[in-house]
C-alpha positions in Angstrom: 40.9 90.6 157.8 41.2 87.1 156.6 41.8 85.9 153.0 38.3 84.2 153.2 36.8 87.7 153.5 38.5 88.8 150.4 37.7 85.7 148.5 34.0 86.1 149.5 34.1 89.9 148.6 35.7 89.0 145.2 33.0 86.4 144.5 30.2 88.9 145.3 31.9 91.3 142.8 32.0 88.7 140.2 28.3 87.7 140.8 27.3 91.4 140.3 29.5 91.6 137.2 27.9 88.4 135.7 24.4 89.7 136.5 25.1 92.9 134.6 26.8 91.0 131.9 23.7 88.8 131.5 21.4 91.8 131.4 23.5 93.7 128.9 24.1 90.7 126.7 20.4 89.9 126.5 19.7 93.5 125.5 22.6 93.8 123.1 21.5 94.1 119.4 24.3 91.6 118.2 24.5 89.3 121.2 20.9 89.2 122.4 19.6 87.1 119.4 22.6 84.8 119.6 22.1 84.3 123.4 18.4 83.4 122.8 19.4 81.0 120.0 22.0 79.3 122.2 19.7 79.0 125.2 16.9 77.5 122.9 19.4 75.0 121.6 19.0 76.1 118.0 21.4 74.5 115.4 23.9 77.3 114.5 25.8 77.1 111.3 29.1 78.3 110.1 31.1 80.7 112.3 28.1 80.9 114.7 28.6 77.2 115.5 31.7 78.2 117.5 29.7 80.1 120.1 28.8 78.4 123.4 27.4 79.4 126.8 29.6 78.9 129.9 28.5 80.2 133.3 26.0 82.4 131.6 28.6 84.0 129.3 28.7 83.7 125.5 32.0 82.2 124.5 33.6 82.3 121.1 36.1 79.5 121.4 37.8 80.2 124.7 37.1 84.0 124.6 34.3 85.9 126.3 32.0 87.8 123.9 31.7 91.4 125.2 28.4 93.3 124.9 28.7 96.8 123.3 28.1 98.6 126.6 31.4 97.0 128.2 33.6 97.3 125.1 34.9 100.8 125.9 35.9 99.6 129.4 37.6 96.5 127.9 39.5 98.6 125.5 40.6 101.0 128.3 41.9 98.0 130.3 43.8 96.6 127.2 45.4 100.0 126.5 46.1 100.9 130.2 49.8 100.0 129.8 50.1 101.8 126.5 51.6 98.6 125.0 50.7 99.3 121.4 48.3 97.8 118.9 50.1 94.5 118.3 50.3 93.6 122.1 46.7 94.9 122.7 45.5 92.5 120.0 47.5 89.6 121.4 46.1 90.0 124.8 42.6 90.5 123.5 42.8 87.4 121.3 43.4 85.4 124.5 40.5 86.6 126.5 37.8 88.6 124.7 35.9 88.8 121.4 33.5 90.9 119.5 33.0 91.5 115.8 35.6 94.0 114.4 37.6 94.0 117.7 40.8 94.6 115.8 39.5 97.8 114.3 38.3 99.0 117.7 41.7 98.3 119.2 43.5 100.2 116.4 41.1 103.2 116.9 41.6 103.2 120.7 45.4 103.2 120.3 45.4 105.8 117.6 43.2 108.1 119.6 45.3 107.9 122.8 46.7 111.4 123.6 49.6 110.1 125.6 50.6 107.6 122.8 50.5 110.4 120.2 52.6 112.7 122.4 55.4 110.2 122.9 55.3 108.3 119.6 57.6 110.6 117.6 60.1 111.1 120.5 59.8 108.4 123.2 61.4 109.3 126.5 65.0 108.2 126.6 66.9 106.7 129.5 70.4 107.8 130.3 73.2 105.4 129.3 74.9 104.1 132.4 78.6 103.2 132.1 80.0 100.9 134.8 83.4 101.5 136.3 85.9 99.0 135.3 86.3 96.4 138.3 89.6 96.5 140.1 89.6 92.7 140.7 87.7 89.6 139.5 84.3 89.0 140.9 84.0 92.5 142.3 80.8 93.0 140.4 78.4 90.3 138.8 75.8 91.0 136.2 72.9 88.7 135.3 71.0 88.7 132.0 67.4 87.6 131.8 65.7 86.3 128.7 62.3 84.9 128.0 59.9 83.6 127.8 61.2 81.5 125.0 59.3 78.3 124.4 57.5 79.1 127.8 60.9 79.0 129.5 62.8 81.9 131.2 66.5 81.9 131.1 68.7 83.7 133.6 
């Protein structure tokens, strides 16, 4: 199969997702009135002035506003790697928004059975001691660091 097929398939998936997003947003008790106000060109004040519509999605700054129906799925995606509350919030702040998202992230992480199981005693890896080399350049080690100031060092 060609990459064109996959691109086309992905576009169809996004179109379906956008249609359901539009439907759920218009029916959402928080976002529905905001969507109508934005489409009608009403003058929004204060914090609401930061909302815009891009490609049919309500944006808060650069973040997509998520209707209530999709929030659980978004929280599951954010928590899929069990990264913890701080990293989940950092990722969310880059891509998605809804009122009280921080509280919802904290609840999702606190209610995770796997996180609770390993929190007190995380799995430990065995310490590996290297044999002392018998001659120079017998073994080489490389350390990686970063990103620091958007740069990786190796």
